[in-house]
N, C-alpha and C positions, 0 to 999 in steps of 0.2 A: 629635390624638392620638384612637383613637377610645373612644365611651360605653364605661364597663367593666362595667354593672349589668344584668344581669334580674333586673325582679320576678316574683314568681309571687304569685296571688292564688289562693286555694283558694276555688271557687264550687259553689254549689247552692240554684237562684232565690236570690241574692241581690240579685234588679236593683234593689228599694228601698233596699237598706244602700251599694251600691257609690260612690253620687254624691260625697259626703263623702272619701269613699276614694281616688278617682281623684283629686278638685280636690287634695289632697297630694300627690300623684304627681306633678304639673306641675311644679312645679320643679326637679323630679329632671332631669324633660324639659329643663326650659331649660337649665339648672347645666350639662348634656352627661355628665350620671352613667347616665342611662338608656340604654340601647340599645334594651329592646324589654320590654314587658309580657305576661305570658303569665295567662291563666285555668286556670288547672287544673279544668274542671269535670266534676261528677259527674253530668252527664246531666240539667242546667237543663230548666223547661217554661215558665218566666217569660220576660222580654224581657233576660236576661245575654247570648245570644248577640249579640243584636241591637246590646249598649249594644258589646262587643269589636268588633263588626263597627261600629260609628259611630266608635269611638277608637283605629283601628288596632291594637287587642291582637290577641295570636293567643289560639285557643280550642283548648284540647288537649282531648276529653272521653277519659273514663272511667268504670269502674264505680267509683260514688259510696262513699265514708269519705275521710277528708283524705291519711290515707298514701297510700291507693292513688292517689287524685289527684295528690298533690305529686310521688310516686314517679315517675309517668307522665309527668308535664311535665317533668322535669328531665332525663328523658332527652335532651331536645331543645335544652339549652344549649349557648351558644358563644362566651360571654361567659366574662372570669376570673373574676366575681363574679356571688353570686346573694345576692338577698334575699330575703326570705318575709313577706307581710303578708296578716293575718286579712281579709277585705272588709266586716265593720264597724270596723275601726282605722284613726284618722286620725291622721298623722306630724303634729308641730307644726313651727313654719312653719319653724326653723332646723335642720332636720333634714338638710340638703343638708353642711352644712358638717360634722359631726362626722362624716359616712358619708365624705365623699371625706379628709379626714383618716386616719382608719383604714384606708382603701382602699390611701393613699399609704405609710403606717409600720407596718404590720402584716400577718400571715400568717396571724393566728387571727380567732378569730370573734367576734360582738358583738350586744347585744341593746339596745332600750329602754326606759327607763323606762313605767312601767305609772302609768296614769290612768284613769278610771270618767266616762263621758258623766254623768256623777249629781253634785250639791250634798252628798247624806246625809252627813253624819260616815261612816256605815258604810261607803259607796265610798271613803272616804279612807281609813279603816282596812284595810280591804280592800287596796285599791292599797300601802298601806306594807309592809302585809304579804307582800306578793309581793314587792316591791321589796328589803325583806331578806331573803327566803327565797331570791331571784337571787342576791346578793353571797355571801352565808353558805353554800350550799350546791349555788354553780352550777348555778343550778337554774330560771331563767327557763322560763314555759309561752311557747306560740305566740303566745297576742296579745302579748307584749311584742315579737313580729317577731323575724327570726333573717336575719342580715348574717355571709356567709365566703365564701371564697376556692372557685372550684368545686373546684380540686383536692384541697383539705382537704373536702369536702362526698362525694366520690367513695371519697378516703380511708377514712372513717369509715362508708363504707357506704352513704349518705345514706338519704333516708327508707323507712324500712319500710313494705313494705305490709299495714299493720294496719287495723283499724277504729278503733282509739283509743290514743292513748300515743302516737303518732308523734312528739309535739315533745318527751315525756321521755327516747322512748331517743334518740334523735341530740341529744342537750344533755346528756346524760351519757357519751356518747362522746367529747363536746366538752370533757367538762369538764378544766381547766386552761388550757384556751385561748378561753376568754369572757370578755369583758369588757364593764362597760356603757356604751354612747353617752350623751354630751352632750345627750338630745334624749328625745320624750315621745312615745308610742303610747298615743294615748286611745282606747279599746273603749270596746263597749257593755256598761251596763249593764241592758241589758234580764233576761236569766233570773236576777239577781240580785235585780231589785225582784218579777219575779214570782214568783220562790220564798222570798224573805228571805234577806239575806246570812247570817246564819248559817246555815240548811239548808242552800244550796248551798255553801257555802267547808267546812261541814264533812262534806258529799258529793264535794266534790273532794280532799279530804283523804282523805276512807277509800278513794278510787280510786285514790289515786296510792299509798298504803302497801300496798294488797292486791296493785297492781301491780308496786311493790318488793319486796315476797314472794313473787313467783313467777306469783301468775294470772296468764291470759291474758287477751291486749286482746278476741279473742273472746267469752269469759266476762264480763270487765268492761263490756261493751257493752251486751250482754243488761239488766245492772241500771244501767247510767248511763241 
């Protein structure tokens, strides 16, 4: 049976962070899940393109902006399933089993539990809130990954060509068709450590609130 999954990784000068992310993808290749790995690149000027070439990934370049990059790369999909993972996110070692189980039993979308690569109590509290928000409100963010059938991706309109909130827009379209996978996506806490967990969390919540009230992503990105 052909491998059913294409993995999209949005990249922009991500060479320094890609190593652990790609290492966590190896089990998916070995397990026969991943057919293709695509870097949805926003014009990197570091070694990102060389990494893609070294590992046999497809590099698709567009204007920068995560929504634009993902929307462009997704036009090339050939497999029945799609998984989006950020370039600073590492999946837990057991991720292939729940992903395969989901692919075999569902036609809905799914996401991973969130964790941060930090032992600070604030990091654990922030991740716990994100996981609770995702369950209560069906609102996982992009750093929790997204797995869904390609047909469903197309049916909900795919990723929007917008500079911010592309992850929120697509999961809102998927509401009622999202489940949490029994595996973890561990993402970088660097921005939280640099800005402070309270400040960064408050900024994220304010940005989300304004978006839900109708402020355009183009306006929000200028302040973000």
